N, C-alpha and C positions, 0 to 999 in steps of 0.2 A: 803631159804627164802621166806615166802608164801605173797598172799597178803593183808590178814589183818595188818600182820607186817608192808609193804610195806604204806599203807593205814595210819597205828597209827603212821609212823616215817615219814609221809609227814605233817599229821597233827599237830603233835610235832613241825616240821620241822616253818609250818607256826604259829602257836602260840608262839612260843621261839622268832622268827622276830618279828611278830608284836609290842612285846616290846622294841624293841631296838630302832627305830625312837624317841620315850618318852624319855625314858633313855639319849641318848643322847645332844637332845636338852635343857632336864632339866640339865645334865653335863656344855654342853656351856653356857648356858644363866644363869646358877643358877634358873631361872625364872620360880616358882613351883605353883603361887597362882591361876592360874584359874584348877589346880588341886584339885580334890575333897579327903580329908585326910580320911575321910570314906571312901569313895570308895577304896583307896590304902589299907585299914588297913581291909577289909572286903575282896577283890582281894589276899592281900599275906597270910592271914589267910588260905581262901580257897585253894592256890595252896600248902599250908604246907600240906592241908587234903590230897590234892589227890596225892602229893607223900609218905604220910604213906600208904595211897591206894594202892599204886604200888610196894610200898615196900612189904604189906602185901601178896600182891597177886604175887610178883613176878614181875610184868608186865612191860620189858624194857621198851618200847615206854612210860611210865606214868613216871616212875621213869625217865628217862631222859629228857624228856620234861620240868615236873615239877622241877626238880632242878634245871636246867638253868632257867626257867623262876619264881623261886623263891629267886633266885641272882638277877635276873632284875628286880621285882615286888619290892623287898627287898630294893635295889638300890634307885629306886623313891622313896618308900617309905622315906628311909634314908632322901633323899635330899629335898621331902617336907616339913620334918619337922625341917629339918635345915633351909632353905631358904625359906620357905611358911609362 
């Protein structure tokens, strides 16, 4: 594994993990009033586009990271719509 892949995977891990605390808090409290719906709509769409880009370019760190982030961001978005 070369350094660019290692850096990409480390960046992916940090980005994925950054969504976990927000999702855990939203699941625990069911409180999403303070979250911006527009932000999560745009973010989720952007992540979907990044995932598409990763698939087209066959870039595994981008595919893995954005696949996982899409699940987390979409989950937060669903909670926001449901409980916001």
